[in-house]
C-alpha positions as MATLAB code, in Angstrom:
seq = 'MPYPPTVNPPYALEEEAWWVQRWVDLLNSYRFKKRLERGRIYARQGHILNLEYKGSKVTALVQGTAPEPYKLSIWLDAFSDEDWNYVVESLSQQAIYPAQLLAGEMPAEIEAVFTANGLSLFPFNLAEVHSRCSCPDPKNPCKHIAAVYYQLGDFFREDPFVLFQLRGRSRDSILEALRQKRQASSPDLQPGDGGGVGRLTPGRQPLDLAQFWRYDRPLDSDLVVITPSPTSALEALGKMPLPAEDGPVVLAYLQDIYQTVANQALQQALG';
ca = [
       4.558  -44.910   65.972;
       4.812  -48.707   65.945;
       7.571  -50.605   64.168;
       7.091  -54.318   63.469;
      10.020  -56.582   64.370;
      12.413  -57.118   61.493;
      13.514  -60.501   60.137;
      16.951  -59.175   59.204;
      18.252  -57.274   62.237;
      20.727  -54.463   61.475;
      23.532  -56.160   63.390;
      23.406  -59.040   60.892;
      24.153  -56.803   57.898;
      27.660  -56.442   56.499;
      27.229  -52.870   55.342;
      25.083  -50.343   57.154;
      24.393  -46.634   57.317;
      27.010  -44.946   59.462;
      24.546  -43.719   62.098;
      23.169  -47.264   62.531;
      26.709  -48.625   62.774;
      27.454  -46.096   65.522;
      24.650  -47.605   67.573;
      25.920  -51.136   66.934;
      29.445  -50.054   67.944;
      27.999  -48.641   71.163;
      26.508  -52.044   71.977;
      29.721  -53.852   71.063;
      31.645  -51.645   73.509;
      29.588  -52.872   76.490;
      31.778  -54.898   78.857;
      29.166  -57.489   79.916;
      28.832  -59.008   76.478;
      27.136  -62.257   77.586;
      24.144  -60.299   78.869;
      23.792  -58.479   75.563;
      24.262  -61.716   73.646;
      21.189  -63.162   75.367;
      19.262  -60.110   74.225;
      20.533  -60.511   70.678;
      19.242  -64.096   70.628;
      15.895  -62.902   71.990;
      15.613  -60.355   69.175;
      16.462  -62.978   66.549;
      13.894  -65.397   67.950;
      11.092  -62.856   67.611;
      10.404  -62.222   71.309;
       9.824  -58.501   70.671;
       6.060  -58.271   70.152;
       5.760  -54.517   69.771;
       8.147  -51.588   69.511;
       7.235  -47.920   69.222;
       8.252  -44.533   70.449;
       5.995  -42.217   72.395;
       7.293  -38.712   72.873;
      10.971  -39.032   73.714;
      10.719  -42.635   74.954;
      10.857  -46.007   73.223;
       8.355  -48.502   74.624;
       8.169  -52.217   73.894;
       6.479  -55.478   74.756;
       8.849  -58.440   74.991;
       7.688  -62.007   75.561;
       9.698  -63.708   78.271;
       9.168  -66.886   80.276;
       6.045  -65.529   81.994;
       2.651  -65.827   80.255;
       2.277  -62.045   79.995;
       4.862  -60.068   77.997;
       7.109  -57.671   79.877;
       6.729  -53.922   79.415;
       9.822  -51.811   79.072;
      10.895  -48.319   78.164;
      14.179  -46.815   76.942;
      15.089  -43.139   76.780;
      17.962  -40.677   76.545;
      18.448  -37.363   78.301;
      16.511  -34.832   76.223;
      18.131  -31.533   75.235;
      16.640  -28.281   76.494;
      14.729  -25.890   74.226;
      17.689  -23.525   74.365;
      20.060  -26.285   73.264;
      17.814  -27.202   70.337;
      17.550  -23.553   69.274;
      21.335  -23.397   68.998;
      21.452  -26.677   67.048;
      18.742  -25.605   64.594;
      20.499  -22.280   64.081;
      23.734  -24.121   63.225;
      21.981  -26.598   60.909;
      20.170  -23.832   59.034;
      23.428  -22.107   58.118;
      24.300  -24.858   55.609;
      21.638  -25.892   53.103;
      23.092  -29.393   52.740;
      21.938  -30.359   56.254;
      18.196  -29.710   55.727;
      18.428  -31.294   52.258;
      19.956  -34.522   53.563;
      17.577  -34.738   56.514;
      14.603  -34.261   54.197;
      15.967  -37.129   52.095;
      16.015  -39.367   55.180;
      19.800  -39.361   55.482;
      21.845  -38.432   58.528;
      24.535  -35.894   57.463;
      28.034  -37.258   58.051;
      29.137  -34.048   59.813;
      26.041  -33.752   62.021;
      27.952  -34.668   65.171;
      30.252  -31.681   64.702;
      27.187  -29.404   64.806;
      26.118  -30.814   68.179;
      29.686  -30.843   69.528;
      30.119  -27.168   68.598;
      27.105  -26.459   70.799;
      28.447  -28.517   73.717;
      26.165  -31.507   73.047;
      26.438  -35.088   71.871;
      23.724  -36.546   69.650;
      24.947  -40.115   70.185;
      25.453  -41.445   73.713;
      29.080  -42.181   74.601;
      28.240  -45.418   76.430;
      25.269  -47.528   77.494;
      25.259  -45.885   80.918;
      23.744  -42.819   79.189;
      20.871  -44.939   77.828;
      18.201  -45.147   80.535;
      15.859  -48.146   80.669;
      13.242  -49.858   82.800;
      11.665  -53.321   82.488;
       8.807  -54.989   84.385;
      10.621  -58.339   84.560;
      11.962  -59.597   87.948;
      15.626  -59.455   86.856;
      17.291  -56.793   89.082;
      20.181  -56.292   86.677;
      20.055  -53.707   83.942;
      20.103  -54.267   81.074;
      18.101  -57.467   81.342;
      17.843  -59.660   78.248;
      14.537  -58.017   77.285;
      16.071  -54.541   77.293;
      19.145  -55.883   75.486;
      16.891  -57.339   72.785;
      15.324  -53.926   72.205;
      18.765  -52.317   72.137;
      19.577  -54.359   69.041;
      16.175  -53.793   67.494;
      16.608  -50.032   67.894;
      19.158  -50.141   65.090;
      16.239  -50.920   62.796;
      14.471  -47.812   64.080;
      17.474  -45.689   63.176;
      17.878  -47.253   59.742;
      14.269  -46.595   58.732;
      14.133  -43.096   60.191;
      17.237  -41.235   61.435;
      14.931  -38.719   63.103;
      14.195  -41.298   65.808;
      17.494  -40.376   67.435;
      16.447  -36.714   67.401;
      13.108  -37.772   68.894;
      14.909  -39.454   71.784;
      16.728  -36.167   72.365;
      13.437  -34.288   72.616;
      12.550  -33.060   69.100;
      10.278  -34.643   66.500;
      10.964  -34.730   62.766;
       8.194  -32.222   62.008;
       9.304  -29.716   64.650;
      12.933  -29.784   63.459;
      12.064  -29.386   59.778;
       9.579  -26.605   60.533;
      12.187  -24.764   62.620;
      14.712  -25.132   59.773;
      12.196  -23.748   57.258;
      11.539  -20.742   59.464;
      15.256  -20.080   59.851;
      15.820  -20.310   56.076;
      12.920  -17.949   55.381;
      14.155  -15.478   57.983;
      17.588  -15.433   56.331;
      15.949  -14.695   52.913;
      13.486  -11.843   53.593;
      12.729  -11.350   49.880;
      11.296  -14.851   49.628;
       7.872  -15.790   50.907;
       6.391  -19.267   51.289;
       4.833  -20.476   48.054;
       2.594  -23.339   47.125;
       5.546  -25.664   46.630;
       6.760  -26.060   50.204;
      10.199  -24.440   50.378;
       9.808  -22.639   47.020;
       9.362  -18.904   47.458;
       8.189  -15.999   45.326;
       9.452  -12.449   44.949;
       7.786   -9.775   47.023;
       5.845   -7.011   45.234;
       8.056   -4.253   43.863;
      11.059   -6.471   43.175;
      11.832   -7.018   39.498;
      12.144  -10.672   38.380;
      15.347  -11.779   36.678;
      15.096  -11.712   32.861;
      16.997  -14.848   31.861;
      16.744  -13.974   28.147;
      18.786  -10.808   28.751;
      21.119  -12.179   31.417;
      23.987  -13.111   29.076;
      23.620  -10.167   26.664;
      26.400   -7.600   26.475;
      25.621   -4.455   24.449;
      29.189   -3.347   23.815;
      31.435   -4.519   20.953;
      34.087   -7.106   21.764;
      37.525   -7.488   20.224;
      37.454  -11.005   18.758;
      41.216  -11.365   19.273;
      40.724  -10.990   23.018;
      37.804  -13.388   23.376;
      38.388  -17.081   23.985;
      35.407  -19.434   24.288;
      36.185  -22.707   26.033;
      34.194  -25.171   28.195;
      34.623  -24.863   31.941;
      36.929  -27.530   33.440;
      34.401  -28.040   36.262;
      30.727  -28.723   35.586;
      27.922  -27.326   37.707;
      27.128  -30.853   38.889;
      30.693  -31.311   40.136;
      30.592  -27.947   41.881;
      27.377  -28.889   43.693;
      28.988  -32.055   45.067;
      27.266  -35.244   46.190;
      23.497  -35.052   45.977;
      21.417  -36.384   48.906;
      19.758  -39.219   46.978;
      19.094  -42.859   47.929;
      21.977  -45.164   47.005;
      19.905  -47.142   44.521;
      18.612  -44.035   42.678;
      21.659  -41.762   42.854;
      23.714  -43.170   39.922;
      20.703  -43.216   37.570;
      19.670  -39.635   38.370;
      23.254  -38.381   38.164;
      23.822  -40.053   34.781;
      20.603  -38.479   33.474;
      21.595  -34.992   34.677;
      25.113  -35.361   33.275;
      23.685  -36.267   29.867;
      21.409  -33.211   29.917;
      24.230  -30.973   31.103;
      26.568  -32.154   28.345;
      23.905  -31.605   25.674;
      23.075  -28.093   26.863;
      26.770  -27.200   27.260;
      27.497  -28.303   23.673;
      24.566  -26.315   22.331;
      25.648  -23.216   24.261;
      29.199  -23.540   22.929;
      27.995  -23.916   19.329;
      25.771  -20.861   19.690;
      28.612  -18.826   21.158;
      31.003  -19.808   18.362;
      28.358  -19.112   15.724;
];
């Protein structure tokens, strides 16, 4: 999956997604900062000709002083199948994790899921990031590898699943495993035509919404108080996994609908 070089590298931005900032902080913690600075300049000057990931490795072509560009690869230690099974099981237990990942957002508490399973999604230091370059420089990272280090932040910003890919699992395999776990935990639901939407199995009666709020016994009016709930359903659901630019507009629209329906329900109840 190729990624063209970006004109606005992530390290030049003032505000960034937290998982991208974690990668930048990792680079900033490296003790030999002059070596990384040369790589940063290389990235800014457009020396990275191609950048893509194949399997669990990132490969790149970086133009150096030689006529032919240098070939390099970067990878992390991949987790075992058993490790990933534990992680997927933990992620599936809270619906917010699959929802945020589907929306292209890295859940803020995702690291706790990996830590609880004895793993670390993010490397602790650059020594855990393995790399190889065809240039003659014996030191690692060379400036070509360092340039790709900075460009990787752009990978993570566009697709947080790249970090999962480097740990040995693709986006599709993770989401499919999460779907299977969710379906297994809800045996009455079967896959429908709408992706994660299910349908009731034969023999199970559907919920009659028209009768749901009916009560066939007389009520003492002196004992009945009708008042709006202090907490709306939207507030109870919490922050929705929506893009920053769309979130406020969608939320305002839903709040308007909710208020209208709530007022109508209250008027009907009082009538």
